[in-house]
C-alpha positions in Angstrom: 2.7 17.2 19.2 2.4 20.4 21.2 -0.8 21.8 22.4 -2.5 25.0 20.5 -2.5 25.4 16.6 -0.5 23.0 14.2 2.8 24.3 12.9 2.4 25.9 9.4 5.7 23.4 8.6 3.6 20.6 9.8 0.0 22.0 7.9 2.1 22.2 4.9 3.8 18.9 5.0 1.1 16.7 6.6 -2.5 18.7 5.4 -2.5 20.8 2.4 0.1 18.4 0.6 -2.5 15.6 1.0 -5.1 17.5 -0.9 -5.6 17.1 -4.5 -9.0 17.1 -5.3 -10.4 20.5 -7.1 -13.7 21.5 -7.9 -14.9 24.6 -10.4 -17.3 25.8 -8.0 -14.3 26.5 -5.2 -13.5 29.8 -5.8 -11.1 30.4 -2.8 -9.9 26.9 -1.1 -7.7 25.8 1.8 -4.5 28.1 2.2 -2.3 29.0 5.2 -4.2 32.5 7.2 -7.1 31.4 5.4 -10.1 31.2 7.8 -12.8 31.0 5.2 -13.9 29.4 1.7 -16.1 30.8 -1.2 -18.1 28.8 -3.9 -20.2 29.7 -6.6 -23.3 28.6 -7.8 -25.3 29.1 -10.7 -28.5 30.5 -10.5 -31.0 28.0 -10.0 -29.1 26.6 -7.7 -29.2 26.4 -3.9 -26.6 25.6 -1.5 -26.9 22.4 0.9 -25.0 22.3 4.1 -24.3 19.7 6.9 -21.8 18.9 9.7 -21.2 15.9 11.5 -18.3 14.8 14.2 -17.0 11.2 14.2 -17.0 10.4 17.9 -17.6 6.7 18.5 -14.1 5.4 16.8 -10.8 6.5 15.9 -10.0 3.5 13.6 -10.3 4.7 9.8 -11.8 8.1 11.6 -10.7 10.0 8.1 -12.6 7.6 6.1 -15.7 7.8 8.2 -15.8 11.3 8.9 -16.1 12.5 5.1 -18.8 9.5 3.9 -21.3 10.1 7.0 -21.1 14.1 5.7 -21.7 13.0 2.1 -24.6 10.5 2.6 -26.3 13.4 4.7 -25.8 16.0 1.7 -27.0 13.2 -0.9 -29.9 12.5 1.5 -31.3 16.0 0.3 -30.7 15.4 -3.1 -27.8 17.3 -3.1 -24.2 16.7 -5.0 -21.6 17.0 -2.7 -18.9 20.0 -3.5 -16.5 20.2 -0.7 -15.4 20.0 2.9 -14.8 22.3 5.7 -12.8 20.6 8.5 -12.0 20.7 12.2 -9.6 18.2 13.5 -8.8 17.9 17.4 -5.9 15.9 18.2 -4.8 14.9 21.9 -1.1 16.0 23.0 0.3 12.5 22.2 -0.6 12.2 18.9 1.9 12.4 16.1 2.4 14.3 13.1 2.3 10.8 11.3 -1.5 10.2 12.4 -2.4 13.2 11.1 -1.0 12.7 7.6 -2.6 9.6 7.6 -5.9 10.8 9.0 -5.3 13.4 5.7 -4.4 10.6 3.6 -7.9 8.7 4.1 -10.0 12.1 4.1 -8.3 12.9 0.3 -8.9 9.6 -0.9 -12.4 9.3 -0.4 -12.8 13.1 -1.2 -11.3 12.3 -5.1 -13.8 9.1 -5.1 -16.4 11.6 -5.0 -15.0 14.2 -6.2 -15.1 16.1 -3.8 -12.6 19.5 -2.5 -11.2 19.6 0.9 -11.6 23.7 0.8 -10.4 24.6 4.3 -10.9 24.2 8.4 -8.9 24.3 11.3 -6.7 21.9 13.2 -5.1 21.5 16.8 -4.1 19.8 19.3 -5.9 20.3 22.6 -6.3 18.8 26.1 -9.9 18.7 25.6 -10.0 15.0 23.4 -8.0 12.2 24.5 -8.4 10.7 20.8 -8.5 12.3 17.6 -12.2 13.9 17.0 -13.0 15.1 13.0 -16.4 17.6 12.5 -16.8 18.0 9.1 -18.9 20.7 7.5 -19.9 19.4 4.1 -21.1 21.6 1.3 -23.3 20.6 -1.4 -25.5 22.1 -4.4 -29.2 21.5 -5.4 -31.4 22.5 -8.3 -33.8 24.9 -6.9 -37.2 23.6 -6.1 -35.6 19.3 -6.1 -34.4 19.2 -2.4 -35.4 16.0 -1.0 -36.3 15.8 2.7 -36.8 13.3 5.5 -40.4 14.8 6.5 -41.9 14.6 2.5 -43.6 11.1 3.4 -46.8 10.4 2.8 -49.8 8.0 3.7 -49.7 5.0 1.1 -45.5 5.6 0.4 -43.9 2.5 0.0 -40.7 2.3 2.4 -37.7 0.5 1.2 -33.8 0.2 2.5 -30.8 0.5 0.0 -28.3 -2.4 0.7 -28.0 -3.6 4.3 -28.4 -2.5 7.6 -25.9 -2.6 10.5 -22.9 -2.2 8.0 -20.8 0.5 9.7 -20.9 -0.4 12.9 -20.5 -4.3 12.0 -17.1 -3.1 10.1 -16.3 -0.9 13.6 -16.5 -3.7 15.9 -14.6 -6.4 13.4 -11.7 -3.9 13.6 -12.0 -2.9 17.2 -12.6 -6.1 18.0 -10.2 -8.4 16.0 -8.2 -10.5 18.0 -11.4 -11.4 20.3 -13.5 -12.2 17.5 -10.9 -14.4 15.8 -11.1 -16.5 18.5 -14.8 -17.2 17.8 -15.3 -17.0 14.1 -13.5 -17.8 10.7 -10.8 -15.2 9.7 -12.9 -14.9 6.4 -16.0 -13.6 8.4 -14.2 -11.3 10.5 -12.3 -10.0 7.4 -15.3 -9.9 5.1 -17.4 -7.5 8.5 -14.3 -5.5 8.3 -14.9 -4.8 4.6 -18.5 -3.6 5.2 -16.9 0.0 5.0 -16.5 -0.6 1.1 -20.6 0.4 1.2 -20.1 3.5 3.2 -21.2 5.8 0.8 -25.4 6.4 -0.3 -24.1 8.7 -3.1 -24.9 6.0 -5.7 -28.3 5.4 -4.5 -29.5 8.9 -3.6 -28.7 9.9 -7.2 -30.7 6.9 -8.6 -33.8 7.7 -5.9 -33.5 11.5 -7.4 -33.5 10.6 -10.9 -36.2 8.0 -10.2 -38.4 10.5 -8.0 -38.9 9.8 -4.2 -41.0 11.6 -1.5 -38.4 11.8 1.0 -34.9 10.0 2.3 -32.9 9.2 5.2 -29.1 7.7 5.7 -29.2 5.1 8.4 -27.2 6.1 10.9 -26.7 6.6 14.7 -29.9 4.4 16.3 -29.9 2.2 13.5 -33.0 1.5 11.0 -35.4 1.9 14.0 -33.9 5.2 14.6 -34.1 6.0 10.9 -37.5 4.9 10.7 -39.0 6.8 13.9 -37.2 9.8 12.5 -38.8 10.0 9.0 -42.4 9.0 10.4 -41.9 11.9 12.7 -40.5 14.4 10.7 -43.5 13.5 7.9 -46.3 13.1 10.6 -47.1 9.5 9.1 -47.5 6.1 10.9 -45.6 3.0 9.8 -46.2 -0.6 9.3 -42.7 -2.5 8.7 -42.4 -5.6 8.3 -39.3 -6.6 10.4 -38.3 -10.3 8.0 -37.9 -7.7 4.9 -35.2 -5.0 6.6 -32.0 -6.7 4.9 -29.1 -7.8 6.9 -25.9 -9.6 6.3 -24.9 -12.5 8.1 -21.4 -11.5 9.2 -23.8 -8.4 11.0 -25.8 -11.2 13.3 -23.2 -13.5 13.7 -20.8 -10.1 15.3 -24.4 -8.6 17.0 -25.5 -12.0 18.7 -21.6 -12.6 20.0 -22.0 -9.2 21.5 -25.6 -8.9 22.7 -26.2 -6.1 20.1 -29.3 -5.7 18.3 -28.3 -4.6 14.8 -31.6 -3.2 14.4 -30.4 -0.5 16.7 -26.9 -0.4 15.3 -25.1 2.7 13.4 -25.8 2.0 9.8 -24.1 4.3 7.1 -24.1 2.8 3.9 -28.3 2.0 4.3 -30.6 4.8 2.8 -34.0 5.1 3.6 -36.5 5.6 0.9 -40.1 6.6 0.5 -41.6 6.0 -3.0 -44.9 5.8 -4.5 -43.8 2.5 -6.6 -41.2 1.3 -3.9 -40.8 -1.7 -6.4 -40.2 0.2 -9.5 -37.3 2.2 -7.3 -36.0 -1.3 -6.2 -35.9 -2.7 -10.3 -34.0 0.5 -10.8 -31.4 0.0 -8.0 -30.9 -3.5 -9.1 -30.1 -2.2 -12.3 -27.5 0.2 -10.9 -26.0 -2.7 -9.0 -27.7 -1.7 -5.7 -29.4 -4.0 -3.3 -33.0 -2.8 -2.4 -35.9 -4.0 -0.6 -39.2 -2.6 0.3 -40.0 -3.2 4.1 -43.1 -1.7 4.7 -45.6 1.0 3.7 -46.1 4.9 5.4 -49.6 5.1 6.9 -52.0 7.5 8.2 -52.3 8.3 11.9 -49.3 8.1 14.1 -49.0 4.2 14.7 -45.5 3.2 14.0 -46.0 -0.7 14.1 -43.4 -3.4 13.5 -44.7 -7.0 12.1 -42.8 -10.0 13.1 -45.3 -12.8 11.6 -48.1 -12.7 13.9 -46.3 -10.4 16.8 -47.2 -6.7 16.2 -45.4 -4.4 18.4 -44.6 -0.9 18.4 -41.5 1.1 17.2 -40.4 3.8 19.9 -38.7 6.5 19.6 -34.1 6.5 19.2 -32.1 5.3 21.6 -28.5 5.2 22.1 -26.9 3.4 19.5 -25.6 -0.2 20.1 -22.1 0.3 19.3 -21.8 2.1 22.6 -22.1 -1.2 24.4 -19.2 -2.6 22.5 -16.6 0.1 21.6 
C-alpha cells in the first residue's frame, strides 16, 4: 500500500466492514470523515479511559491490542464500552494484513461486547512493523473505581491464573521451529494457546463484587514489576512468598531454554489484587472457574521482601521486560 491515509475504498472494505459489535451507549461511531466518537452515560456513572500500544510483537497483534486495553479498564473496576484505534502500517504492508488485523480486533471486541468507535489508519515510513495503539473507554459507577493505590497494610495479595501467560504465548509462536527441536509438539502448542487466558475481565468482575482494596493487571515487567508498582503506588511494604506465585510448567520450560526470568516476563492474563480476606476472594474466584492464589501480604513501611524458604531478598523497581531478550 502507498504511504499516507488508507484510501476510502480500502477503509470501507477492510476496516468498516469488519466492525459488527454495537453498544447502546455509543451515540456517534466510526465512519468516513468522522474524527470523534460520542458516548452517553447515566448520571451516576463516570468515564474511565486507558491507552496502550502493542510494540513487542507483530504476531496476533490485533488480538493482543484489545485484550491489553480491556484489562487496564477492568483493573479499575470499569465495564469496557468501546475502543478508538490508531493503526500504523509499514510500506510493505498488504491490504490483506490490515483486513486480518481488523478481523482479530473485532473477534475480541465481540467476545467482550465492545464497540470499535473510530480511529485512524495509515501507511507510514515511521514504522517497520504494524503498530496498533488502542484507546479504551469504559464506565464505572460513581465512587466505585478501584485503583492500584488502594492496598493497605494487612491486606492479602493475590494473583489470578498464572504469570507469564502472554510472554510464553508470544515466544512459543515467534520461536516455534526452534522450540520444536527441543520440546514435544504438545508442549509448544499448549504454550501457544495461553493467549486464550489473556482477558482478566472475568476475575475483575468477581473481585469488584466481592470488594477489593486494589487491582493491577500484570503486564510489562512481569509479576515483579506489578508488585513493585502496587506497593509504590499504595505506599506499603510487601512480603511475598516466591513459591506461591502460580506459574505453568510450559512457562518454566520455555523460560529456562531462552534464559528468561518468568517473574519479569510480560504477563497479561494475570491480575494482582489486594483484599482484606484473600482466601475468601480466592474461593469466590475458584467458584467462577478462575484459578487464584494468595501469594503474600501488604505490610507497614517500605520493605518489599521476596521470601524463598529461608532466603530473603528485596524486590527491585521494574526493569526492561524479559520478552525483549528473545523477540
